[in-house]
C-alpha positions as CSV (number, residue, x, y, z in Angstrom):
1,M,30.7,-67.6,-40.4
2,R,28.7,-65.8,-37.8
3,D,31.1,-62.9,-36.9
4,R,31.4,-62.6,-41.0
5,I,27.5,-62.4,-41.4
6,L,27.1,-59.7,-38.4
7,D,30.2,-57.8,-40.0
8,A,28.0,-57.9,-42.8
9,V,25.2,-56.5,-41.3
10,E,27.1,-53.9,-39.9
11,R,28.5,-52.4,-42.6
12,M,24.9,-52.6,-44.1
13,L,22.9,-51.0,-41.5
14,V,25.7,-48.2,-41.4
15,T,25.6,-47.3,-44.8
16,G,21.8,-48.4,-45.9
17,G,20.0,-48.2,-42.6
18,A,17.8,-51.0,-41.6
19,D,15.9,-51.4,-45.1
20,A,19.1,-52.4,-46.9
21,V,19.1,-55.4,-44.3
22,R,17.1,-57.9,-46.5
23,L,18.3,-61.9,-45.9
24,D,19.3,-62.0,-49.4
25,A,21.5,-58.8,-49.7
26,V,23.3,-60.7,-46.8
27,A,24.0,-63.3,-47.8
28,A,25.9,-62.0,-50.8
29,E,27.7,-59.0,-48.2
30,A,29.0,-61.9,-46.0
31,G,29.7,-64.1,-48.8
32,V,28.5,-66.5,-47.8
33,S,24.7,-69.2,-49.0
34,K,21.4,-68.0,-48.1
35,G,21.0,-71.7,-46.4
36,G,24.3,-71.0,-44.7
37,L,22.9,-67.8,-43.5
38,L,19.2,-69.1,-42.6
39,H,21.4,-71.8,-40.5
40,H,23.0,-69.4,-38.2
41,F,19.9,-66.7,-38.3
42,G,16.9,-67.5,-39.3
43,S,15.8,-63.9,-39.7
44,K,16.3,-60.1,-40.3
45,R,15.1,-59.8,-36.7
46,A,17.7,-62.6,-35.4
47,L,20.8,-61.1,-37.6
48,V,19.4,-57.2,-35.7
49,E,19.5,-59.2,-32.2
50,G,22.8,-60.9,-33.3
51,V,24.5,-57.3,-33.9
52,L,23.1,-55.5,-31.1
53,G,24.3,-58.6,-29.0
54,R,28.0,-58.2,-29.9
55,L,28.0,-54.6,-29.8
56,V,26.7,-54.8,-26.2
57,D,29.5,-57.1,-25.1
58,R,32.1,-55.3,-27.0
59,F,31.0,-52.1,-25.0
60,E,30.6,-53.7,-21.9
61,A,34.3,-55.2,-22.1
62,E,35.0,-51.5,-22.1
63,L,33.4,-50.1,-19.1
64,P,35.1,-50.7,-15.2
65,P,33.7,-53.8,-13.2
66,P,31.3,-53.3,-10.0
67,G,33.3,-52.3,-7.0
68,S,35.8,-49.7,-9.1
69,P,36.3,-46.9,-7.6
70,P,34.1,-43.8,-7.3
71,G,32.9,-42.1,-11.0
72,A,34.8,-44.9,-12.7
73,F,31.9,-46.6,-14.6
74,T,30.5,-42.9,-15.2
75,R,34.0,-41.7,-16.8
76,A,34.4,-44.9,-18.7
77,W,31.2,-44.0,-20.3
78,L,32.4,-40.7,-21.2
79,E,36.0,-41.7,-22.5
80,A,34.3,-45.3,-24.4
81,T,32.1,-42.8,-26.4
82,I,33.1,-39.2,-26.7
83,P,36.7,-38.9,-27.8
84,V,38.8,-35.9,-27.0
85,D,39.3,-33.8,-30.7
86,D,36.2,-33.2,-32.7
87,V,36.9,-36.7,-34.5
88,P,35.4,-39.3,-33.5
89,A,37.3,-42.6,-34.1
90,R,35.3,-44.3,-37.1
91,D,35.2,-47.8,-36.1
92,R,33.6,-46.3,-32.3
93,F,30.9,-44.4,-34.1
94,D,30.5,-47.2,-36.3
95,Q,29.2,-49.0,-33.3
96,V,27.4,-47.1,-31.8
97,S,25.2,-46.0,-34.4
98,V,25.3,-49.5,-35.7
99,A,23.6,-50.3,-32.1
100,L,21.4,-47.5,-31.8
101,L,20.3,-48.0,-35.5
102,A,19.6,-52.1,-34.7
103,G,17.3,-50.9,-31.8
104,M,15.7,-48.3,-33.2
105,S,14.4,-50.5,-36.5
106,G,14.9,-53.8,-35.2
107,G,10.8,-53.7,-33.9
108,P,10.0,-53.9,-30.5
109,E,11.5,-57.2,-29.2
110,V,15.3,-55.6,-30.4
111,L,13.9,-52.6,-28.9
112,G,13.4,-54.1,-25.3
113,A,16.9,-56.0,-25.5
114,L,18.5,-52.2,-25.9
115,R,16.2,-50.8,-23.2
116,R,16.6,-53.4,-21.0
117,C,20.4,-52.5,-21.3
118,Y,19.9,-49.3,-20.5
119,E,18.2,-49.8,-17.1
120,F,21.4,-51.9,-16.4
121,W,23.8,-49.2,-17.3
122,Q,21.6,-46.6,-15.7
123,R,21.9,-48.8,-12.6
124,R,25.1,-49.0,-12.9
125,I,26.0,-45.0,-13.4
126,A,23.6,-44.3,-10.5
127,D,25.2,-46.5,-7.9
128,D,29.0,-45.3,-9.6
129,G,29.8,-43.9,-6.2
130,L,29.0,-40.4,-7.4
131,D,25.7,-38.2,-6.9
132,P,23.3,-40.5,-9.4
133,A,21.7,-37.1,-10.8
134,T,24.8,-35.6,-12.0
135,A,26.3,-39.4,-13.2
136,T,23.0,-39.2,-14.9
137,L,23.4,-36.4,-16.7
138,V,26.6,-36.9,-18.3
139,R,25.3,-40.4,-19.4
140,L,22.1,-38.4,-20.7
141,A,24.9,-35.5,-22.4
142,V,26.9,-38.8,-24.3
143,D,23.7,-40.5,-25.4
144,G,22.7,-36.7,-26.9
145,W,25.8,-36.3,-28.6
146,W,26.1,-39.4,-30.5
147,M,22.5,-38.8,-31.1
148,A,22.9,-35.5,-32.8
149,R,26.4,-37.1,-34.4
150,L,24.5,-39.9,-35.7
151,L,21.3,-37.7,-37.7
152,D,23.8,-34.7,-38.1
153,L,21.6,-32.5,-35.2
154,A,24.3,-29.9,-35.5
155,P,26.3,-31.7,-32.9
156,P,29.3,-29.1,-31.6
157,R,32.6,-29.1,-33.4
158,D,36.2,-28.1,-32.8
159,D,36.7,-26.0,-29.6
160,L,32.8,-26.2,-28.5
161,H,33.1,-30.0,-29.2
162,R,36.4,-29.7,-26.6
163,E,35.1,-27.0,-24.1
164,V,31.4,-29.0,-23.5
165,R,33.4,-32.7,-23.6
166,A,35.9,-31.0,-21.2
167,R,32.9,-29.8,-18.7
168,L,31.5,-33.0,-18.7
169,S,34.6,-34.8,-17.7
170,E,34.8,-32.1,-15.1
171,L,31.9,-33.4,-13.3
172,I,33.4,-36.6,-12.4
173,P,36.2,-36.7,-9.9
174,G,39.9,-37.7,-11.5
175,G,38.7,-36.6,-14.6
176,D,41.3,-34.5,-17.5
């Protein structure tokens, strides 16, 4: 039931933003009673924290473990986030969108949890065996690409998308 509830919250965040996430609406979307929802998640904040935690776990599962070859973490960050072609995998885009929306809309505690994740990931990137400034540049470019796509802030399209991604990839040894 917990996953069904979190799936509903993810859908609601993507389609309606944080304002759409109300306990009664989540219960209806998930097909559970409000009491069943409250048994697992006592508040809207707990719902958003649950979604964020699950998405972070999924993202972490795609990243290489510490001790991987130089550049492996930075390359995984790029590959897990920006597709080679200008058509994001809908599931991946929705997951990142939900994580960003959850972090921005879940209040200071949820944003704090997202910040702690990013601090950890930034340390991993800085210690990835590459020049830390170059690895950080790749991370910031990837994060900016997703924000541009999420908010439709003139993200690069078509050939420019592919060229920008290729240049980022060239910054990481062993690139495409």
